[in-house]
MIFI-643089 format. One record per residue (C-alpha): x, y, z; residue number from 1; residue in three letters. Coordinates in nm, 3 decimals, m for minus. Example, Ala and Ser with C-alpha at 12.3 -4.5 7.8 and 13.67 -1.06 7.14 Angstrom:
MIFI-643089
       u       v       w   n res
   1.230  m0.450   0.780   1 ALA
   1.367  m0.106   0.714   2 SER
END
This chain:
MIFI-643089
       u       v       w   n res
   3.701  m4.886  16.033   1 MET
   3.691  m4.515  15.943   2 ASN
   3.639  m4.255  16.211   3 PRO
   3.270  m4.179  16.237   4 GLY
   3.176  m4.524  16.102   5 GLU
   3.002  m4.756  16.341   6 SER
   3.087  m5.120  16.382   7 ALA
   2.751  m5.201  16.224   8 LEU
   2.835  m4.992  15.915   9 ASP
   3.173  m5.162  15.884  10 ALA
   3.011  m5.506  15.913  11 ALA
   2.753  m5.409  15.650  12 ALA
   3.033  m5.302  15.411  13 LYS
   3.218  m5.628  15.466  14 ARG
   2.897  m5.819  15.401  15 LEU
   2.835  m5.622  15.080  16 GLU
   3.190  m5.693  14.964  17 ASN
   3.155  m6.062  15.044  18 ALA
   2.823  m6.077  14.856  19 LEU
   2.981  m5.904  14.558  20 HIS
   3.267  m6.156  14.551  21 VAL
   3.018  m6.443  14.588  22 LEU
   2.806  m6.311  14.299  23 GLU
   3.114  m6.285  14.078  24 GLN
   3.216  m6.640  14.159  25 ARG
   2.865  m6.771  14.096  26 LEU
   2.852  m6.589  13.762  27 ALA
   3.187  m6.742  13.665  28 GLN
   3.071  m7.091  13.767  29 ARG
   2.745  m7.047  13.574  30 ALA
   2.942  m6.938  13.270  31 LYS
   3.168  m7.245  13.296  32 GLN
   2.869  m7.476  13.344  33 ALA
   2.699  m7.321  13.043  34 GLY
   3.007  m7.381  12.829  35 ALA
   3.027  m7.743  12.945  36 GLU
   2.656  m7.792  12.877  37 ALA
   2.704  m7.635  12.535  38 GLY
   2.975  m7.890  12.460  39 ASP
   2.740  m8.169  12.562  40 LEU
   2.465  m8.030  12.341  41 PHE
   2.710  m8.003  12.051  42 ASP
   2.813  m8.366  12.102  43 ASP
   2.448  m8.476  12.113  44 ASP
   2.366  m8.267  11.807  45 ARG
   2.654  m8.423  11.612  46 ALA
   2.556  m8.775  11.718  47 ARG
   2.193  m8.715  11.624  48 LEU
   2.296  m8.572  11.286  49 ALA
   2.500  m8.886  11.217  50 GLU
   2.207  m9.107  11.316  51 GLU
   1.974  m8.905  11.095  52 LEU
   2.210  m8.940  10.798  53 ASP
   2.234  m9.315  10.856  54 ALA
   1.855  m9.342  10.882  55 SER
   1.807  m9.149  10.559  56 ARG
   2.058  m9.373  10.382  57 ALA
   1.873  m9.680  10.513  58 ARG
   1.543  m9.529  10.397  59 GLU
   1.684  m9.486  10.044  60 ARG
   1.806  m9.846  10.047  61 GLU
   1.465  m9.971  10.157  62 LEU
   1.288  m9.762   9.893  63 GLU
   1.517  m9.907   9.627  64 GLU
   1.462 m10.260   9.753  65 ALA
   1.085 m10.199   9.753  66 GLY
   1.097 m10.072   9.395  67 ALA
   1.298 m10.377   9.289  68 GLN
   1.056 m10.610   9.466  69 ALA
   0.761 m10.435   9.304  70 SER
   0.918 m10.469   8.958  71 ALA
   0.994 m10.837   9.020  72 ALA
   0.639 m10.895   9.136  73 LEU
   0.505 m10.720   8.826  74 GLY
   0.719 m10.945   8.602  75 ARG
   0.599 m11.252   8.790  76 ALA
   0.236 m11.146   8.747  77 ILE
   0.294 m11.095   8.374  78 ASP
   0.453 m11.440   8.345  79 GLU
   0.162 m11.601   8.531  80 ILE
  m0.091 m11.422   8.310  81 LYS
   0.099 m11.531   7.999  82 ALA
   0.110 m11.888   8.125  83 ALA
  m0.262 m11.886   8.205  84 LEU
  m0.345 m11.736   7.865  85 ASN
  m0.134 m12.005   7.701  86 GLY
  m0.327 m12.275   7.885  87 GLN
  m0.660 m12.116   7.795  88 ALA
  m0.567 m12.113   7.426  89 GLN
  m0.465 m12.482   7.436  90 GLU
  m0.799 m12.595   7.578  91 VAL
END
């Protein structure tokens, strides 16, 4: 305690110093937590990107399968029509 400084002033200074140290520690902890959360978000983002790529690949496969099924159905319809026309001509 300095001469001319009351015990109350000295206690207030110690409290201010303690609050300053506490604020610095809280800021450091918040920074660390933010970095850890950022890592988690990056992991989630990467996982979701992989899932999206897999879903898009599956979508392309399904579109191709649908096109093939449609073409096969069209050929079957043509064959049925040809067979029915052949029967109609025989009658």
